[in-house]
TORFITOR-101297 format. One record per atom (N, C-alpha, C): x, y, z; residue in one letter. Coordinates in steps of 0.1 Angstrom, whole numbers, padded with zeros to 4 digits, always signed. Example, Ala and Ser with C-alpha at 12.3 -4.5 7.8 and 13.67 -1.06 7.14 Angstrom:
REM TORFITOR-101297
+0132-0057+0078A;+0123-0045+0078A;+0132-0033+0078A;+0128-0022+0071S;+0137-0011+0071S;+0129+0000+0079S;
This chain:
REM TORFITOR-101297
+0006-0013-0001M;+0000+0001-0002M;+0010+0015+0000M;+0006+0021-0008T;+0015+0033-0008T;+0010+0046-0002T;+0019+0054+0002G;+0010+0069+0006G;+0007+0074-0008G;-0010+0080-0002Q;-0013+0090-0015Q;-0014+0104-0008Q;-0015+0108+0004W;-0015+0120+0007W;-0008+0122+0024W;-0009+0136+0028I;-0002+0133+0040I;-0012+0144+0050I;-0014+0140+0063A;-0021+0147+0076A;-0015+0155+0084A;-0012+0166+0089V;+0000+0175+0094V;-0011+0180+0107V;-0005+0177+0118D;-0007+0185+0131D;+0000+0190+0134D;+0004+0206+0134W;+0013+0211+0138W;+0009+0221+0149W;+0015+0223+0158G;+0012+0228+0169G;+0022+0238+0176G;+0020+0245+0188T;+0031+0253+0191T;+0044+0247+0195T;+0040+0234+0198T;+0058+0232+0206T;+0060+0219+0195T;+0047+0211+0186N;+0054+0200+0182N;+0048+0198+0168N;+0051+0191+0160F;+0050+0186+0147F;+0046+0172+0145F;+0036+0168+0142R;+0032+0154+0136R;+0027+0152+0121R;+0033+0143+0115A;+0024+0143+0102A;+0022+0125+0099A;+0016+0126+0093F;+0009+0109+0092F;+0007+0105+0075F;+0014+0096+0071L;+0014+0091+0055L;+0003+0081+0054L;-0007+0089+0046M;-0018+0081+0044M;-0019+0076+0032M;-0032+0066+0034S;-0035+0058+0019S;-0045+0063+0014S;-0052+0059+0000E;-0065+0064-0002E;-0078+0064+0007E;-0075+0050+0013S;-0088+0047+0020S;-0088+0052+0037S;-0074+0059+0042G;-0078+0065+0051G;-0066+0057+0062G;-0064+0045+0057D;-0050+0042+0067D;-0039+0047+0071D;-0032+0048+0082C;-0022+0055+0083C;-0008+0047+0082C;+0002+0051+0070L;+0013+0037+0070L;+0024+0041+0076L;+0025+0054+0084D;+0039+0062+0087D;+0039+0074+0092D;+0044+0079+0103T;+0041+0089+0109T;+0055+0093+0113T;+0058+0110+0111I;+0072+0113+0114I;+0065+0124+0125I;+0074+0124+0139Q;+0072+0134+0151Q;+0085+0140+0152Q;+0084+0155+0156A;+0094+0157+0156A;+0089+0170+0169A;+0100+0177+0178P;+0092+0188+0188P;+0101+0202+0178P;+0093+0200+0168K;+0095+0214+0159K;+0083+0221+0158K;+0077+0227+0167G;+0065+0233+0166G;+0067+0246+0161G;+0056+0257+0159L;+0052+0266+0153L;+0069+0278+0159L;+0068+0277+0171L;+0077+0286+0179L;+0092+0283+0174L;+0092+0273+0171S;+0110+0271+0166S;+0110+0272+0154S;+0102+0276+0142V;+0105+0283+0129V;+0107+0297+0133V;+0119+0299+0123K;+0125+0310+0122K;+0124+0321+0111K;+0120+0334+0113H;+0121+0340+0099H;+0109+0335+0092H;+0094+0331+0094Q;+0087+0326+0088Q;+0087+0314+0080Q;+0099+0306+0079Q;+0106+0300+0068Q;+0097+0285+0071Q;+0083+0283+0070F;+0077+0274+0068F;+0078+0262+0059F;+0077+0268+0046P;+0081+0262+0035P;+0092+0255+0036P;+0104+0256+0043E;+0114+0250+0040E;+0114+0241+0054E;+0110+0244+0063E;+0109+0239+0079E;+0102+0226+0073E;+0090+0228+0070F;+0082+0213+0061F;+0089+0204+0051F;+0093+0210+0044D;+0102+0203+0033D;+0112+0193+0038D;+0120+0200+0049G;+0130+0190+0058G;+0126+0181+0068G;+0111+0185+0072L;+0105+0173+0079L;+0100+0161+0069L;+0100+0160+0059I;+0085+0156+0052I;+0097+0147+0042I;+0109+0150+0045R;+0117+0147+0030R;+0121+0133+0029R;+0119+0123+0038R;+0122+0111+0030R;+0112+0104+0026R;+0095+0109+0030W;+0086+0109+0025W;+0088+0114+0012W;+0091+0124+0007T;+0088+0130-0007T;+0100+0122-0016T;+0111+0117-0009E;+0121+0111-0018E;+0115+0097-0021E;+0108+0092-0016S;+0102+0078-0017S;+0088+0078-0026S;+0081+0088-0025H;+0068+0089-0028H;+0063+0100-0039H;+0077+0107-0036G;+0072+0118-0046G;+0062+0130-0041G;+0063+0140-0041P;+0051+0153-0039P;+0039+0147-0037P;+0033+0152-0026L;+0018+0142-0022L;+0006+0154-0016L;-0004+0152-0017P;-0013+0165-0012P;-0010+0163+0002P;-0012+0179+0009V;-0010+0179+0022V;-0024+0188+0030V;-0029+0182+0037I;-0037+0186+0049I;-0035+0190+0060I;-0032+0203+0066M;-0029+0206+0078M;-0036+0210+0087M;-0037+0210+0100A;-0045+0214+0109A;-0040+0216+0129A;-0046+0227+0131G;-0039+0231+0146G;-0035+0246+0142G;-0026+0248+0155M;-0021+0262+0154M;-0011+0265+0139M;-0011+0260+0131V;-0006+0262+0119V;-0014+0274+0113V;-0026+0273+0115G;-0034+0282+0111G;-0033+0295+0115G;-0030+0297+0125S;-0030+0307+0135S;-0024+0320+0132S;-0026+0331+0142Q;-0016+0344+0136Q;+0001+0341+0135Q;+0002+0331+0145Q;+0017+0329+0148Q;+0019+0315+0136Q;+0011+0315+0128G;+0015+0305+0123G;+0021+0304+0104G;+0019+0297+0098W;+0023+0297+0082W;+0011+0307+0076W;-0003+0304+0079R;-0009+0313+0072R;-0021+0312+0083R;-0025+0326+0086E;-0036+0327+0097E;-0051+0324+0088E;-0060+0318+0089V;-0072+0311+0089V;-0082+0315+0092V;-0089+0325+0089P;-0099+0328+0099P;-0108+0320+0106P;-0116+0323+0115Y;-0124+0311+0125Y;-0138+0313+0116Y;-0145+0299+0115L;-0153+0297+0108L;-0169+0300+0123L;-0176+0308+0123P;-0188+0307+0128P;-0195+0295+0135P;-0198+0288+0147A;-0206+0281+0149A;-0221+0288+0147A;-0230+0275+0144P;-0229+0263+0141P;-0223+0259+0128P;-0213+0247+0130A;-0206+0248+0115A;-0207+0233+0111A;-0208+0230+0097T;-0208+0217+0094T;-0195+0214+0089T;-0195+0194+0083I;-0181+0193+0079I;-0178+0200+0064I;-0192+0204+0057S;-0186+0209+0045S;-0179+0222+0049S;-0188+0230+0057D;-0181+0246+0062D;-0166+0247+0066D;-0166+0235+0074I;-0149+0234+0079I;-0141+0229+0067I;-0145+0221+0057A;-0138+0217+0044A;-0136+0232+0034A;-0146+0242+0033Q;-0148+0250+0024Q;-0140+0259+0033Q;-0137+0261+0045G;-0127+0272+0055G;-0115+0269+0050G;-0110+0261+0043S;-0095+0256+0043S;-0091+0265+0034S;-0076+0273+0040K;-0069+0281+0027K;-0060+0273+0026K;-0051+0277+0011A;-0041+0271+0009A;-0028+0281+0011A;-0016+0270+0013V;-0001+0278+0011V;+0004+0268+0003V;+0021+0276-0003T;+0025+0270-0014T;+0035+0261-0008T;+0038+0250-0011L;+0051+0243-0005L;+0061+0242-0014L;+0075+0238-0014L;+0087+0240-0023L;+0079+0230-0033L;+0075+0224-0033S;+0074+0215-0044S;+0064+0219-0056S;+0057+0229-0051G;+0044+0235-0060G;+0031+0233-0054G;+0034+0225-0052I;+0019+0218-0047I;+0012+0230-0036I;-0006+0233-0038Q;-0010+0241-0031Q;-0018+0227-0017Q;-0011+0233-0006A;-0014+0223+0006A;-0027+0229+0011A;-0034+0227+0020K;-0047+0233+0027K;-0047+0232+0043K;-0048+0243+0047I;-0048+0243+0065I;-0062+0246+0067I;-0064+0238+0077V;-0084+0236+0084V;-0084+0247+0091V;-0094+0253+0086A;-0100+0264+0096A;-0105+0260+0110A;-0104+0267+0122G;-0106+0268+0132G;-0121+0274+0134G;-0127+0272+0146V;-0143+0273+0149V;-0142+0284+0162V;-0154+0293+0159L;-0154+0302+0167L;-0172+0301+0174L;-0175+0302+0183C;-0191+0300+0188C;-0190+0312+0202C;-0202+0312+0207Q;-0204+0317+0218Q;-0209+0306+0225Q;-0203+0306+0238N;-0203+0294+0247N;-0213+0293+0257N;-0218+0282+0262A;-0229+0283+0274A;-0228+0292+0284A;-0219+0301+0284F;-0220+0310+0294F;-0218+0326+0285F;-0224+0324+0273G;-0226+0340+0260G;-0211+0346+0259G;-0202+0338+0263H;-0191+0348+0258H;-0183+0338+0243H;-0171+0347+0238P;-0167+0343+0229P;-0155+0330+0230P;-0157+0320+0221D;-0150+0308+0227D;-0143+0302+0210D;-0129+0297+0210V;-0120+0291+0197V;-0115+0278+0201V;-0116+0272+0190M;-0108+0258+0188M;-0101+0257+0177M;-0088+0252+0175R;-0081+0249+0164R;-0074+0238+0165R;-0080+0225+0155G;-0075+0216+0157G;-0084+0206+0161G;-0090+0206+0171E;-0102+0200+0180E;-0113+0197+0170E;-0115+0207+0159E;-0129+0206+0152E;-0125+0196+0140E;-0115+0192+0141V;-0112+0177+0128V;-0116+0166+0136V;-0108+0163+0152Q;-0113+0157+0158Q;-0131+0153+0163Q;-0140+0164+0158L;-0153+0162+0161L;-0158+0156+0149L;-0150+0160+0137V;-0155+0154+0122V;-0154+0139+0123V;-0141+0139+0128G;-0139+0122+0129G;-0150+0116+0138G;-0150+0119+0151L;-0163+0114+0160L;-0173+0118+0155L;-0176+0124+0148S;-0194+0128+0139S;-0193+0114+0131S;-0181+0112+0123D;-0180+0102+0115D;-0180+0087+0117D;-0179+0087+0131Q;-0178+0074+0134Q;-0190+0069+0140Q;-0199+0080+0149L;-0208+0077+0159L;-0224+0077+0147L;-0219+0088+0135K;-0234+0094+0130K;-0247+0096+0137K;-0245+0105+0151Q;-0256+0107+0155Q;-0253+0123+0161Q;-0263+0126+0172D;-0257+0135+0178D;-0251+0132+0193D;-0238+0142+0194F;-0232+0137+0206F;-0225+0150+0216F;-0227+0147+0229T;-0218+0156+0238T;-0204+0150+0242T;-0198+0160+0239T;-0181+0155+0238T;-0175+0163+0250T;-0164+0154+0253I;-0150+0163+0263I;-0139+0162+0254I;-0135+0171+0250L;-0121+0165+0242L;-0107+0171+0256L;-0103+0160+0254C;-0092+0159+0267C;-0080+0164+0267C;-0075+0175+0273G;-0064+0182+0270G;-0061+0193+0276G;-0048+0199+0278T;-0043+0211+0284T;-0055+0221+0287T;-0060+0224+0272H;-0072+0232+0273H;-0086+0224+0269H;-0092+0215+0279S;-0104+0207+0277S;-0113+0213+0267S;-0121+0208+0257K;-0133+0216+0250K;-0145+0206+0254K;-0154+0212+0262H;-0168+0208+0262H;-0175+0211+0248H;-0181+0201+0239A;-0183+0204+0228A;-0198+0199+0226A;-0208+0205+0218V;-0217+0196+0215V;-0220+0193+0201V;-0226+0185+0193W;-0224+0180+0179W;-0241+0177+0179W;-0249+0186+0171Q;-0262+0181+0166Q;-0267+0187+0152Q;-0275+0177+0148N;-0280+0181+0133N;-0271+0181+0125N;-0256+0171+0125D;-0244+0173+0120D;-0239+0184+0113D;-0239+0192+0126Q;-0231+0203+0128Q;-0223+0208+0142Q;-0213+0209+0144L;-0209+0216+0158L;-0215+0229+0158L;-0222+0226+0171M;-0234+0241+0177M;-0226+0249+0187M;-0219+0244+0197H;-0209+0252+0203H;-0202+0244+0212H;-0194+0254+0220F;-0181+0245+0230F;-0179+0255+0240F;-0172+0249+0249S;-0167+0256+0264S;-0153+0251+0263S;-0143+0262+0264T;-0129+0258+0269T;-0127+0258+0287T;-0122+0245+0289V;-0120+0246+0305V;-0103+0242+0304V;-0097+0254+0314M;-0084+0248+0317M;-0073+0241+0326M;-0081+0230+0325T;-0080+0226+0338T;-0067+0218+0334T;-0061+0213+0325G;-0046+0206+0325G;-0036+0217+0328G;-0038+0231+0321E;-0029+0242+0325E;-0031+0245+0338E;-0040+0245+0342L;-0047+0249+0360L;-0034+0239+0366L;-0036+0228+0365Y;-0026+0216+0371Y;-0014+0218+0369Y;-0008+0221+0361S;+0004+0225+0358S;+0007+0235+0367S;+0001+0247+0367V;+0004+0258+0375V;+0008+0255+0388V;-0004+0249+0396L;-0008+0248+0406L;+0002+0234+0414L;+0006+0226+0403T;+0014+0218+0414T;+0031+0223+0409T;+0035+0229+0398S;+0045+0235+0397S;+0050+0249+0400S;+0043+0255+0402H;+0047+0269+0401H;+0039+0275+0416H;+0031+0269+0422S;+0023+0276+0434S;+0029+0269+0447S;+0024+0273+0459L;+0023+0272+0474L;+0020+0256+0473L;+0007+0255+0462L;+0001+0240+0466L;+0013+0228+0467L;+0018+0230+0453G;+0028+0220+0450G;+0042+0218+0452G;+0049+0230+0462K;+0061+0232+0464K;+0063+0219+0475K;+0078+0218+0478A;+0081+0208+0486A;+0075+0191+0488A;+0073+0190+0478L;+0063+0178+0479L;+0076+0163+0477L;+0072+0152+0482P;+0081+0139+0475P;+0077+0136+0464P;+0083+0125+0457E;+0079+0121+0446E;+0061+0119+0448E;+0056+0120+0437Q;+0041+0116+0439Q;+0033+0102+0437Q;+0029+0098+0441E;+0020+0086+0435E;+0004+0087+0433E;-0002+0079+0426P;-0015+0083+0419P;-0021+0076+0435P;-0034+0076+0437D;-0041+0075+0446D;-0055+0079+0441D;-0065+0068+0441E;-0081+0067+0439E;-0087+0075+0448E;-0086+0069+0460A;-0093+0072+0474A;-0091+0090+0473A;-0081+0092+0475V;-0075+0105+0473V;-0080+0116+0462V;-0078+0109+0450F;-0088+0117+0438F;-0101+0118+0441F;-0108+0111+0444N;-0123+0110+0446N;-0126+0118+0459N;-0118+0118+0465K;-0121+0129+0478K;-0120+0145+0470K;-0113+0144+0462G;-0110+0158+0455G;-0120+0161+0446G;-0123+0151+0437L;-0140+0150+0430L;-0149+0153+0440L;-0154+0152+0446D;-0165+0151+0459D;-0165+0168+0461D;-0152+0171+0467I;-0152+0186+0472I;-0151+0193+0459I;-0145+0193+0447G;-0143+0201+0437G;-0160+0205+0428G;-0165+0192+0431I;-0179+0192+0422I;-0190+0200+0429I;-0186+0201+0443S;-0197+0209+0450S;-0194+0222+0455S;-0182+0227+0456H;-0179+0237+0461H;-0173+0249+0449H;-0174+0264+0450P;-0163+0266+0441P;-0150+0269+0445P;-0143+0266+0434L;-0131+0262+0434L;-0119+0272+0439L;-0123+0284+0439N;-0113+0291+0446N;-0115+0291+0460N;-0124+0286+0465H;-0125+0284+0480H;-0122+0271+0485H;-0118+0265+0474V;-0113+0248+0482V;-0101+0243+0478V;-0093+0253+0467L;-0079+0252+0461L;-0066+0247+0478L;-0070+0260+0484F;-0060+0261+0499F;-0061+0249+0505F;-0074+0240+0505S;-0074+0224+0513S;-0065+0215+0504S;-0058+0217+0495A;-0046+0207+0490A;-0035+0210+0501A;-0031+0225+0504R;-0022+0228+0518R;-0028+0220+0531R;-0038+0223+0533S;-0043+0225+0549S;-0046+0212+0551S;-0052+0200+0541F;-0053+0191+0544F;-0039+0180+0546F;-0032+0185+0536R;-0016+0180+0541R;-0010+0182+0551R;-0014+0199+0558L;-0004+0198+0569L;-0013+0187+0581L;-0029+0188+0581T;-0032+0180+0591T;-0035+0165+0589T;-0025+0161+0575K;-0020+0148+0578K;-0034+0141+0572K;-0043+0147+0568D;-0057+0140+0562D;-0053+0131+0547D;-0045+0141+0541I;-0038+0138+0528I;-0023+0130+0529I;-0020+0122+0523K;-0003+0121+0526K;+0001+0130+0514K;+0016+0136+0517E;+0021+0146+0508E;+0023+0138+0491E;+0023+0124+0493A;+0027+0117+0480A;+0016+0116+0473A;+0001+0121+0478H;-0012+0121+0470H;-0016+0135+0471H;-0009+0146+0473V;-0013+0160+0468V;-0015+0165+0456V;-0009+0155+0443H;-0011+0159+0433H;-0026+0152+0427H;-0024+0138+0435S;-0041+0133+0429S;-0052+0141+0435S;-0053+0148+0448Y;-0060+0157+0454Y;-0064+0169+0442Y;-0054+0173+0440I;-0055+0189+0432I;-0061+0181+0421I;-0060+0172+0412S;-0062+0166+0400S;-0078+0167+0403S;-0081+0156+0413G;-0095+0157+0414G;-0106+0169+0419G;-0098+0181+0421L;-0102+0191+0424L;-0108+0196+0414L;-0096+0197+0404L;-0100+0208+0390L;-0110+0198+0378L;-0108+0182+0386I;-0116+0177+0370I;-0131+0178+0378I;-0132+0177+0390G;-0144+0179+0399G;-0151+0191+0393G;-0144+0201+0397H;-0152+0213+0391H;-0158+0212+0376H;-0145+0210+0366E;-0152+0208+0352E;-0163+0201+0350E;-0164+0190+0359L;-0177+0183+0354L;-0186+0188+0361L;-0189+0196+0369S;-0200+0200+0378S;-0212+0207+0369S;-0206+0212+0357K;-0220+0212+0346K;-0225+0204+0338K;-0217+0193+0340I;-0221+0178+0331I;-0238+0176+0335I;-0245+0174+0324D;-0259+0166+0324D;-0254+0150+0330D;-0257+0150+0342E;-0256+0132+0346E;-0265+0125+0340E;-0274+0128+0331H;-0283+0122+0325H;-0280+0118+0310H;-0268+0126+0306E;-0266+0126+0292E;-0251+0117+0292E;-0254+0113+0281E;-0236+0105+0280E;-0226+0108+0272E;-0215+0108+0280V;-0201+0117+0274V;-0195+0107+0267V;-0191+0117+0256H;-0181+0109+0249H;-0166+0117+0251H;-0156+0108+0257L;-0144+0115+0258L;-0130+0111+0247L;-0126+0124+0244V;-0115+0119+0235V;-0102+0124+0238V;-0092+0118+0236G;-0081+0125+0239G;-0071+0109+0239G;-0059+0114+0245S;-0048+0103+0248S;-0054+0097+0260S;-0049+0082+0258K;-0051+0071+0267K;-0049+0075+0283K;-0040+0081+0287G;-0037+0085+0298G;-0047+0095+0305G;-0049+0105+0294L;-0061+0115+0301L;-0072+0109+0298L;-0073+0103+0293S;-0091+0099+0291S;-0092+0085+0302S;-0083+0083+0305N;-0086+0072+0317N;-0089+0079+0328N;-0085+0091+0331R;-0085+0099+0342R;-0098+0104+0343R;-0104+0111+0328Y;-0115+0114+0330Y;-0128+0103+0336Y;-0124+0092+0325S;-0131+0083+0330S;-0134+0079+0342S;-0122+0075+0348N;-0122+0071+0365N;-0134+0080+0371N;-0134+0097+0367A;-0139+0102+0375A;-0154+0103+0372A;-0159+0101+0360L;-0171+0102+0352L;-0180+0086+0357L;-0172+0079+0360S;-0176+0066+0365S;-0177+0067+0379S;-0168+0073+0386Y;-0173+0075+0402Y;-0185+0083+0403Y;-0188+0095+0393L;-0199+0099+0398L;-0212+0093+0388L;-0208+0086+0383N;-0223+0075+0376N;-0226+0083+0367N;-0219+0086+0358I;-0220+0092+0343I;-0221+0083+0333I;-0226+0080+0324G;-0223+0072+0317G;-0215+0077+0306G;-0204+0070+0299H;-0199+0077+0288H;-0187+0061+0280H;-0182+0071+0268Q;-0176+0062+0261Q;-0157+0068+0261Q;-0150+0059+0252I;-0136+0068+0251I;-0131+0062+0238I;-0127+0073+0232H;-0123+0071+0219H;-0110+0081+0216H;-0103+0071+0208D;-0089+0076+0208D;-0087+0087+0198D;-0082+0100+0206G;-0080+0113+0200G;-0068+0113+0188G;-0061+0103+0183D;-0055+0102+0174D;-0063+0094+0157D;-0069+0085+0166Q;-0080+0078+0154Q;-0094+0090+0151Q;-0098+0094+0161C;-0106+0107+0156C;-0099+0117+0147C;-0090+0120+0148F;-0082+0134+0142F;-0079+0129+0130F;-0074+0114+0123L;-0071+0111+0113L;-0086+0105+0105L;-0093+0102+0111K;-0105+0098+0108K;-0111+0116+0104K;-0114+0123+0112G;-0117+0136+0107G;-0108+0145+0094G;-0097+0141+0094M;-0090+0144+0081M;-0092+0136+0070M;-0090+0128+0071T;-0094+0119+0061T;-0112+0123+0053T;-0121+0124+0064T;-0131+0128+0054T;-0130+0143+0051T;-0119+0156+0056I;-0121+0167+0045I;-0113+0164+0034I;-0102+0156+0038Y;-0096+0151+0026Y;-0103+0150+0013Y;-0111+0140+0015N;-0124+0133+0003N;-0134+0142+0002N;-0133+0151+0008S;-0148+0164+0007S;-0144+0171-0007S;-0151+0173-0015E;-0152+0179-0031E;-0141+0192-0028E;-0143+0204-0018N;-0139+0214-0017N;-0123+0211-0010N;-0121+0201-0007C;-0106+0202+0001C;-0097+0196-0009C;-0105+0185-0019N;-0092+0178-0022N;-0089+0181-0036N;-0085+0197-0037E;-0083+0203-0050E;-0072+0210-0050E;-0060+0202-0054H;-0044+0203-0051H;-0040+0206-0067H;
C-alpha cells in the first residue's frame, strides 16, 4: 500500500505528520519537537520540506492537509475562524491554501468560533477535526469532552458543531503543581484513587477558588499524605470541570489514553455514562473526511 496524501497536526511546540493511504489508513508517522515557535523568519515551507523529506524522496510530492495552530496568527498562514454552527462542509470549505516548495498547494483547516454556554466568545483550532472524525464514527448527535491542556466541552447536533466551552483544567493543574505553594516541597507523587475521589467530591460541590487551599491544609493536618497531593489537586480540578455535566447524558471522551482514563475514572465515580475514543484515530478520521470532500481535495 503506497502513500497518497499527508495529514499534519502542527502545533505550538510539536509537529506530527501521518502518511495516509487513499482509504484513510495511516502507513507511517513523523514526529518532531518542531512546533511553530521553533520556525525562524517564517520559513515554514523550508521547515516542512525538511521534516517530510524522506517521504518526498520515496513517494514524490503528495497532497497535504494541515490542522492546528499552523493556521493561527503565529502560523504559516492565518485561517479565519468559522462561526458556529459549522457543518463538515463548512469546515472543509473554510480551508486555505499555502504553497509548498514542490509547488503543490497544501490546505490548512480552519478553526471554529462560537458563543459558549456562558455567552462568551470561544475558539478552537485542531479539535474541530477530531469532532468531524467522531461524528463520522458515531453518526448521531453527541456531547463530548476533548481532553487536553485546554479541554473542550462540545455539542454536536444535526450534523454540525453547535457550540463548545474551553476549560483550562490541564494548564491549571500544571501551574498549581509546579509553580504554586500547593505543589512545592513535595516528595515523589503517587496516584491514589481514594484521594482523587475526595478531590472530586469537593471540587464538584464548591466554588473552586474557595477549596484550592485545602490541598495544603489537608496536607498539614495529615488528612492527605504528601505523596498524594497531586491526586487531590487533580480531583478538585476535574470535579469542578465536570460540575456542569448533565448526569443523564452520555459523554464521549476524546484524547490520549492516560488523560482519557483519568476522566473516565471520574465519570464512573460520579455515575455518568461515557465512552472513550482515541484522539489520534478521531483526528485521522476527521482529516480523511475533509481530504475526501470535494472542496478540500483540489490541489
